[in-house]
MOPAC internal coordinates of N, CA, C and O (Angstrom, degrees):
PM7 1SCF
backbone

  N    0.0000 0     0.00 0     0.00 0    0    0    0
  C    1.4471 1     0.00 0     0.00 0    1    0    0
  C    1.5205 1   108.73 1     0.00 0    2    1    0
  O    1.2310 1   120.16 1   -57.91 1    3    2    1
  N    1.2993 1   117.30 1   122.09 1    3    2    1
  C    1.4585 1   121.62 1   178.94 1    5    3    2
  C    1.5196 1   109.83 1   -73.17 1    6    5    3
  O    1.2310 1   121.74 1   -33.95 1    7    6    5
  N    1.3200 1   114.27 1   146.05 1    7    6    5
  C    1.4499 1   118.75 1   178.12 1    9    7    6
  C    1.5093 1   108.40 1  -140.43 1   10    9    7
  O    1.2310 1   121.17 1   -19.21 1   11   10    9
  N    1.2972 1   115.37 1   160.79 1   11   10    9
  C    1.4489 1   120.61 1  -179.98 1   13   11   10
  C    1.5093 1   108.66 1  -115.35 1   14   13   11
  O    1.2310 1   120.94 1   -53.00 1   15   14   13
  N    1.3087 1   115.81 1   127.00 1   15   14   13
  C    1.4572 1   122.05 1   174.94 1   17   15   14
  C    1.5144 1   106.23 1  -101.28 1   18   17   15
  O    1.2310 1   120.82 1   -58.70 1   19   18   17
  N    1.3183 1   116.03 1   121.30 1   19   18   17
  C    1.4522 1   117.75 1   179.31 1   21   19   18
  C    1.5238 1   109.42 1   -89.58 1   22   21   19
  O    1.2310 1   121.54 1   -44.49 1   23   22   21
  N    1.3062 1   114.65 1   135.51 1   23   22   21
  C    1.4529 1   120.93 1   175.79 1   25   23   22
  C    1.5155 1   105.84 1   -94.35 1   26   25   23
  O    1.2310 1   121.49 1   -53.60 1   27   26   25
  N    1.3148 1   114.75 1   126.40 1   27   26   25
  C    1.4449 1   117.26 1  -179.37 1   29   27   26
  C    1.5118 1   110.58 1  -141.95 1   30   29   27
  O    1.2310 1   121.83 1   -19.97 1   31   30   29
  N    1.3016 1   114.10 1   160.03 1   31   30   29
  C    1.4575 1   119.66 1   174.25 1   33   31   30
  C    1.5182 1   106.76 1   -90.33 1   34   33   31
  O    1.2310 1   121.22 1   -60.96 1   35   34   33
  N    1.3242 1   115.27 1   119.04 1   35   34   33
  C    1.4538 1   119.00 1   179.52 1   37   35   34
  C    1.5198 1   109.69 1   -65.18 1   38   37   35
  O    1.2310 1   121.23 1   -49.83 1   39   38   37
  N    1.3248 1   115.25 1   130.17 1   39   38   37
  C    1.4577 1   120.90 1  -179.32 1   41   39   38
  C    1.5217 1   111.90 1  -110.73 1   42   41   39
  O    1.2310 1   120.17 1   172.35 1   43   42   41
  N    1.3259 1   117.29 1    -7.65 1   43   42   41
  C    1.4658 1   120.02 1  -176.82 1   45   43   42
  C    1.5255 1   109.84 1  -154.34 1   46   45   43
  O    1.2310 1   121.47 1   -16.57 1   47   46   45
  N    1.3221 1   114.78 1   163.43 1   47   46   45
  C    1.4618 1   119.33 1   176.01 1   49   47   46
  C    1.5250 1   110.58 1   -64.15 1   50   49   47
  O    1.2310 1   120.18 1   150.05 1   51   50   49
  N    1.3339 1   117.27 1   -29.95 1   51   50   49
  C    1.4690 1   120.23 1   178.40 1   53   51   50
  C    1.5313 1   110.53 1   -62.72 1   54   53   51
  O    1.2310 1   120.28 1   140.54 1   55   54   53
  N    1.3330 1   117.08 1   -39.46 1   55   54   53
  C    1.4675 1   119.78 1   177.83 1   57   55   54
  C    1.5233 1   111.00 1   -67.54 1   58   57   55
  O    1.2310 1   120.22 1   143.53 1   59   58   57
  N    1.3279 1   117.19 1   -36.47 1   59   58   57
  C    1.4596 1   120.95 1   175.52 1   61   59   58
  C    1.5234 1   109.75 1   -64.16 1   62   61   59
  O    1.2310 1   120.30 1   135.97 1   63   62   61
  N    1.3280 1   117.03 1   -44.03 1   63   62   61
  C    1.4653 1   120.91 1   178.78 1   65   63   62
  C    1.5252 1   110.83 1   -59.45 1   66   65   63
  O    1.2310 1   120.17 1   139.62 1   67   66   65
  N    1.3311 1   117.27 1   -40.38 1   67   66   65
  C    1.4674 1   120.70 1   177.19 1   69   67   66
  C    1.5231 1   110.96 1   -62.90 1   70   69   67
  O    1.2310 1   120.23 1   139.30 1   71   70   69
  N    1.3261 1   117.16 1   -40.70 1   71   70   69
  C    1.4649 1   120.97 1   179.04 1   73   71   70
  C    1.5276 1   110.32 1   -63.27 1   74   73   71
  O    1.2310 1   120.42 1   135.57 1   75   74   73
  N    1.3241 1   116.80 1   -44.43 1   75   74   73
  C    1.4647 1   120.36 1   179.95 1   77   75   74
  C    1.5315 1   109.95 1   -64.69 1   78   77   75
  O    1.2310 1   120.29 1   140.77 1   79   78   77
  N    1.3088 1   117.04 1   -39.23 1   79   78   77
  C    1.4657 1   121.20 1   177.38 1   81   79   78
  C    1.5352 1   110.27 1   -61.96 1   82   81   79
  O    1.2310 1   120.44 1   138.16 1   83   82   81
  N    1.3278 1   116.77 1   -41.84 1   83   82   81
  C    1.4741 1   120.81 1   177.84 1   85   83   82
  C    1.5232 1   110.85 1   -63.98 1   86   85   83
  O    1.2310 1   120.32 1   138.41 1   87   86   85
  N    1.3294 1   116.99 1   -41.59 1   87   86   85
  C    1.4633 1   120.97 1   178.05 1   89   87   86
  C    1.5209 1   110.19 1   -61.98 1   90   89   87
  O    1.2310 1   120.61 1   132.88 1   91   90   89
  N    1.3256 1   116.43 1   -47.12 1   91   90   89
  C    1.4666 1   120.59 1  -179.74 1   93   91   90
  C    1.5244 1   110.79 1   -59.90 1   94   93   91
  O    1.2310 1   120.48 1   134.70 1   95   94   93
  N    1.3204 1   116.69 1   -45.30 1   95   94   93
  C    1.4687 1   120.73 1  -179.12 1   97   95   94
  C    1.5221 1   110.80 1   -61.07 1   98   97   95
  O    1.2310 1   120.20 1   135.62 1   99   98   97
  N    1.3312 1   117.22 1   -44.38 1   99   98   97
  C    1.4627 1   119.67 1  -179.57 1  101   99   98
  C    1.5285 1   111.26 1   -68.70 1  102  101   99
  O    1.2310 1   120.27 1   140.50 1  103  102  101
  N    1.3121 1   117.10 1   -39.50 1  103  102  101
  C    1.4729 1   120.20 1   177.44 1  105  103  102
  C    1.5272 1   110.16 1   -62.15 1  106  105  103
  O    1.2310 1   120.28 1   136.52 1  107  106  105
  N    1.3274 1   117.08 1   -43.48 1  107  106  105
  C    1.4698 1   120.66 1   179.41 1  109  107  106
  C    1.5221 1   111.35 1   -64.80 1  110  109  107
  O    1.2310 1   120.81 1   139.16 1  111  110  109
  N    1.3260 1   116.06 1   -40.84 1  111  110  109
  C    1.4595 1   121.56 1  -175.72 1  113  111  110
  C    1.5265 1   112.49 1   -77.24 1  114  113  111
  O    1.2310 1   120.69 1   137.47 1  115  114  113
  N    1.3514 1   116.29 1   -42.53 1  115  114  113
  C    1.4656 1   120.70 1  -170.46 1  117  115  114
  C    1.5221 1   113.96 1  -110.19 1  118  117  115
  O    1.2310 1   120.33 1   167.53 1  119  118  117
  N    1.3240 1   116.97 1   -12.47 1  119  118  117
  C    1.4550 1   120.21 1  -177.32 1  121  119  118
  C    1.5210 1   113.29 1    81.37 1  122  121  119
  O    1.2310 1   119.99 1  -174.48 1  123  122  121
  N    1.3079 1   117.63 1     5.52 1  123  122  121
  C    1.4610 1   123.05 1   179.57 1  125  123  122
  C    1.5117 1   109.56 1   177.58 1  126  125  123
  O    1.2310 1   121.06 1    -1.19 1  127  126  125
  N    1.3237 1   115.58 1   178.81 1  127  126  125
  C    1.4638 1   120.60 1   176.95 1  129  127  126
  C    1.5158 1   109.10 1   -98.92 1  130  129  127
  O    1.2310 1   120.79 1   -42.39 1  131  130  129
  N    1.3292 1   116.09 1   137.61 1  131  130  129
  C    1.4591 1   117.28 1   174.03 1  133  131  130
  C    1.5278 1   108.48 1   -75.73 1  134  133  131
  O    1.2310 1   120.54 1   -14.98 1  135  134  133
  N    1.3029 1   116.56 1   165.02 1  135  134  133
  C    1.4717 1   121.57 1  -174.72 1  137  135  134
  C    1.5289 1   111.97 1   -59.25 1  138  137  135
  O    1.2310 1   119.79 1   142.26 1  139  138  137
  N    1.3181 1   118.02 1   -37.74 1  139  138  137
  C    1.4616 1   121.07 1  -179.12 1  141  139  138
  C    1.5270 1   110.77 1   -63.92 1  142  141  139
  O    1.2310 1   120.51 1   134.03 1  143  142  141
  N    1.3206 1   116.63 1   -45.97 1  143  142  141
  C    1.4591 1   120.61 1   178.53 1  145  143  142
  C    1.5224 1   110.24 1   -65.41 1  146  145  143
  O    1.2310 1   120.64 1   135.22 1  147  146  145
  N    1.3113 1   116.38 1   -44.78 1  147  146  145
  C    1.4610 1   120.70 1  -179.60 1  149  147  146
  C    1.5309 1   110.87 1   -57.46 1  150  149  147
  O    1.2310 1   120.38 1   131.77 1  151  150  149
  N    1.3191 1   116.89 1   -48.23 1  151  150  149
  C    1.4693 1   120.80 1  -179.59 1  153  151  150
  C    1.5219 1   111.76 1   -63.59 1  154  153  151
  O    1.2310 1   120.40 1   137.56 1  155  154  153
  N    1.3252 1   116.84 1   -42.44 1  155  154  153
  C    1.4610 1   120.58 1  -179.27 1  157  155  154
  C    1.5280 1   110.94 1   -63.66 1  158  157  155
  O    1.2310 1   120.44 1   135.19 1  159  158  157
  N    1.3273 1   116.77 1   -44.81 1  159  158  157
  C    1.4627 1   120.07 1  -179.07 1  161  159  158
  C    1.5268 1   110.76 1   -68.15 1  162  161  159
  O    1.2310 1   120.05 1   140.14 1  163  162  161
  N    1.3205 1   117.50 1   -39.86 1  163  162  161
  C    1.4612 1   120.01 1   178.26 1  165  163  162
  C    1.5234 1   110.98 1   -63.76 1  166  165  163
  O    1.2310 1   120.40 1   140.41 1  167  166  165
  N    1.3295 1   116.84 1   -39.59 1  167  166  165
  C    1.4614 1   120.21 1   178.33 1  169  167  166
  C    1.5306 1   110.36 1   -64.59 1  170  169  167
  O    1.2310 1   120.54 1   133.11 1  171  170  169
  N    1.3195 1   116.58 1   -46.89 1  171  170  169
  C    1.4684 1   119.85 1   178.49 1  173  171  170
  C    1.5222 1   110.43 1   -59.51 1  174  173  171
  O    1.2310 1   120.49 1   140.32 1  175  174  173
  N    1.3116 1   116.67 1   -39.68 1  175  174  173
  C    1.4575 1   121.24 1   179.25 1  177  175  174
  C    1.5319 1   110.69 1   -64.53 1  178  177  175
  O    1.2310 1   120.16 1   137.69 1  179  178  177
  N    1.3336 1   117.29 1   -42.31 1  179  178  177
  C    1.4784 1   121.20 1  -179.23 1  181  179  178
  C    1.5186 1   112.62 1   -63.43 1  182  181  179
  O    1.2310 1   119.88 1   144.11 1  183  182  181
  N    1.3215 1   117.82 1   -35.89 1  183  182  181
  C    1.4674 1   120.14 1  -174.56 1  185  183  182
  C    1.5229 1   113.22 1   -97.13 1  186  185  183
  O    1.2310 1   120.16 1   179.71 1  187  186  185
  N    1.3161 1   117.30 1    -0.29 1  187  186  185
  C    1.4637 1   120.80 1  -177.12 1  189  187  186
  C    1.5231 1   111.82 1   -74.84 1  190  189  187
  O    1.2310 1   121.64 1   -23.94 1  191  190  189
  N    1.3036 1   114.46 1   156.06 1  191  190  189
  C    1.4562 1   122.27 1   170.54 1  193  191  190
  C    1.5344 1   107.81 1   -57.96 1  194  193  191
  O    1.2310 1   119.65 1   -38.26 1  195  194  193
  N    1.3350 1   118.27 1   141.74 1  195  194  193
  C    1.4736 1   120.23 1  -177.73 1  197  195  194
  C    1.5360 1   114.34 1   -54.80 1  198  197  195
  O    1.2310 1   119.56 1   143.64 1  199  198  197
  N    1.3144 1   118.45 1   -36.36 1  199  198  197
  C    1.4657 1   120.12 1   178.04 1  201  199  198
  C    1.5241 1   111.52 1   -65.60 1  202  201  199
  O    1.2310 1   120.48 1   141.86 1  203  202  201
  N    1.3341 1   116.69 1   -38.14 1  203  202  201
  C    1.4629 1   119.95 1   178.35 1  205  203  202
  C    1.5259 1   110.85 1   -72.97 1  206  205  203
  O    1.2310 1   120.38 1   146.91 1  207  206  205
  N    1.3210 1   116.88 1   -33.09 1  207  206  205
  C    1.4660 1   120.58 1   174.20 1  209  207  206
  C    1.5225 1   109.97 1   -60.52 1  210  209  207
  O    1.2310 1   120.83 1   132.11 1  211  210  209
  N    1.3291 1   116.01 1   -47.89 1  211  210  209
  C    1.4676 1   120.18 1   178.54 1  213  211  210
  C    1.5203 1   111.12 1   -60.83 1  214  213  211
  O    1.2310 1   120.61 1   137.97 1  215  214  213
  N    1.3318 1   116.44 1   -42.03 1  215  214  213
  C    1.4712 1   120.61 1   179.92 1  217  215  214
  C    1.5291 1   110.19 1   -63.35 1  218  217  215
  O    1.2310 1   120.65 1   136.43 1  219  218  217
  N    1.3313 1   116.36 1   -43.57 1  219  218  217
  C    1.4590 1   121.01 1   179.16 1  221  219  218
  C    1.5306 1   110.89 1   -58.82 1  222  221  219
  O    1.2310 1   120.41 1   129.09 1  223  222  221
  N    1.3159 1   116.82 1   -50.91 1  223  222  221
  C    1.4606 1   120.32 1  -177.41 1  225  223  222
  C    1.5288 1   111.15 1   -64.38 1  226  225  223
  O    1.2310 1   120.32 1   141.88 1  227  226  225
  N    1.3084 1   117.00 1   -38.12 1  227  226  225
  C    1.4744 1   120.86 1   177.35 1  229  227  226
  C    1.5248 1   110.43 1   -62.73 1  230  229  227
  O    1.2310 1   120.39 1   134.28 1  231  230  229
  N    1.3242 1   116.86 1   -45.72 1  231  230  229
  C    1.4663 1   120.75 1  -177.55 1  233  231  230
  C    1.5300 1   111.50 1   -69.30 1  234  233  231
  O    1.2310 1   120.02 1   142.15 1  235  234  233
  N    1.3204 1   117.57 1   -37.85 1  235  234  233
  C    1.4708 1   119.42 1   175.99 1  237  235  234
  C    1.5249 1   108.90 1   -62.46 1  238  237  235
  O    1.2310 1   120.58 1   134.57 1  239  238  237
  N    1.3244 1   116.50 1   -45.43 1  239  238  237
  C    1.4687 1   120.14 1   179.98 1  241  239  238
  C    1.5236 1   111.20 1   -59.66 1  242  241  239
  O    1.2310 1   119.90 1   141.12 1  243  242  241
  N    1.3236 1   117.79 1   -38.88 1  243  242  241
  C    1.4647 1   122.16 1  -179.43 1  245  243  242
  C    1.5278 1   112.71 1   -75.07 1  246  245  243
  O    1.2310 1   120.69 1   137.22 1  247  246  245
  N    1.3317 1   116.29 1   -42.78 1  247  246  245
  C    1.4622 1   120.30 1  -170.01 1  249  247  246
  C    1.5260 1   114.69 1   -99.75 1  250  249  247
  O    1.2310 1   120.19 1   149.14 1  251  250  249
  N    1.3202 1   117.23 1   -30.86 1  251  250  249
  C    1.4659 1   120.82 1  -175.39 1  253  251  250
  C    1.5302 1   109.45 1  -142.67 1  254  253  251
  O    1.2310 1   119.92 1  -119.81 1  255  254  253
  N    1.3202 1   117.76 1    60.19 1  255  254  253
  C    1.4650 1   119.02 1  -174.97 1  257  255  254
  C    1.5292 1   113.67 1   -58.39 1  258  257  255
  O    1.2310 1   120.32 1   153.59 1  259  258  257
  N    1.3163 1   116.98 1   -26.41 1  259  258  257
  C    1.4643 1   119.99 1   178.60 1  261  259  258
  C    1.5321 1   112.15 1   -67.62 1  262  261  259
  O    1.2310 1   119.85 1   168.94 1  263  262  261
  N    1.3295 1   117.90 1   -11.06 1  263  262  261
  C    1.4663 1   121.64 1   178.47 1  265  263  262
  C    1.5260 1   112.49 1   -95.92 1  266  265  263
  O    1.2310 1   119.77 1   175.27 1  267  266  265
  N    1.3167 1   118.04 1    -4.73 1  267  266  265
  C    1.4698 1   120.32 1  -176.75 1  269  267  266
  C    1.5208 1   113.27 1   -57.71 1  270  269  267
  O    1.2310 1   120.06 1   146.08 1  271  270  269
  N    1.3187 1   117.49 1   -33.92 1  271  270  269
  C    1.4695 1   119.03 1  -177.21 1  273  271  270
  C    1.5277 1   112.74 1   -61.42 1  274  273  271
  O    1.2310 1   119.78 1   157.96 1  275  274  273
  N    1.3395 1   118.02 1   -22.04 1  275  274  273
  C    1.4622 1   120.53 1   177.23 1  277  275  274
  C    1.5263 1   111.58 1   -69.55 1  278  277  275
  O    1.2310 1   120.58 1   161.21 1  279  278  277
  N    1.3388 1   116.49 1   -18.79 1  279  278  277
  C    1.4589 1   121.10 1  -172.67 1  281  279  278
  C    1.5205 1   112.46 1  -122.88 1  282  281  279
  O    1.2310 1   119.46 1  -162.67 1  283  282  281
  N    1.3267 1   118.63 1    17.33 1  283  282  281
  C    1.4602 1   122.32 1  -175.48 1  285  283  282
  C    1.5238 1   113.27 1   -57.71 1  286  285  283
  O    1.2310 1   119.57 1   141.92 1  287  286  285
  N    1.3138 1   118.42 1   -38.08 1  287  286  285
  C    1.4687 1   119.60 1  -178.93 1  289  287  286
  C    1.5204 1   111.54 1   -65.64 1  290  289  287
  O    1.2310 1   120.61 1   165.31 1  291  290  289
  N    1.3370 1   116.43 1   -14.69 1  291  290  289
  C    1.4598 1   120.80 1   179.28 1  293  291  290
  C    1.5211 1   111.30 1  -103.96 1  294  293  291
  O    1.2310 1   120.26 1  -164.65 1  295  294  293
  N    1.3064 1   117.11 1    15.35 1  295  294  293
  C    1.4609 1   120.38 1   178.36 1  297  295  294
  C    1.5063 1   114.24 1    97.28 1  298  297  295
  O    1.2310 1   119.87 1  -176.23 1  299  298  297
  N    1.3139 1   117.85 1     3.77 1  299  298  297
  C    1.4590 1   120.60 1  -177.02 1  301  299  298
  C    1.5101 1   114.27 1   -69.47 1  302  301  299
  O    1.2310 1   120.04 1   159.90 1  303  302  301
  N    1.3103 1   117.53 1   -20.10 1  303  302  301
  C    1.4469 1   120.25 1  -179.21 1  305  303  302
  C    1.5084 1   113.86 1   -84.56 1  306  305  303
  O    1.2310 1   119.91 1  -178.78 1  307  306  305
  N    1.2844 1   117.79 1     1.22 1  307  306  305
  C    1.4623 1   121.58 1  -177.09 1  309  307  306
  C    1.4989 1   111.67 1   -73.70 1  310  309  307
  O    1.2310 1   120.10 1   180.00 1  311  310  309

């Protein structure tokens, strides 16, 4: 089933929480992120406000630590 991943600039912690929830769901379902999701999340992370970037990485580390390697270049491996 084809799906569309929207790339967006996170404007709030709620949008970051939704992104982390999507990552967790895909990791649970597929055992990893597909390339489309990975690219979309990395792009959103690159263009996000620094506070939202920090929040995203903190929440991934807390909720889906097995996904941190997708974001290591952005500090996720710390």
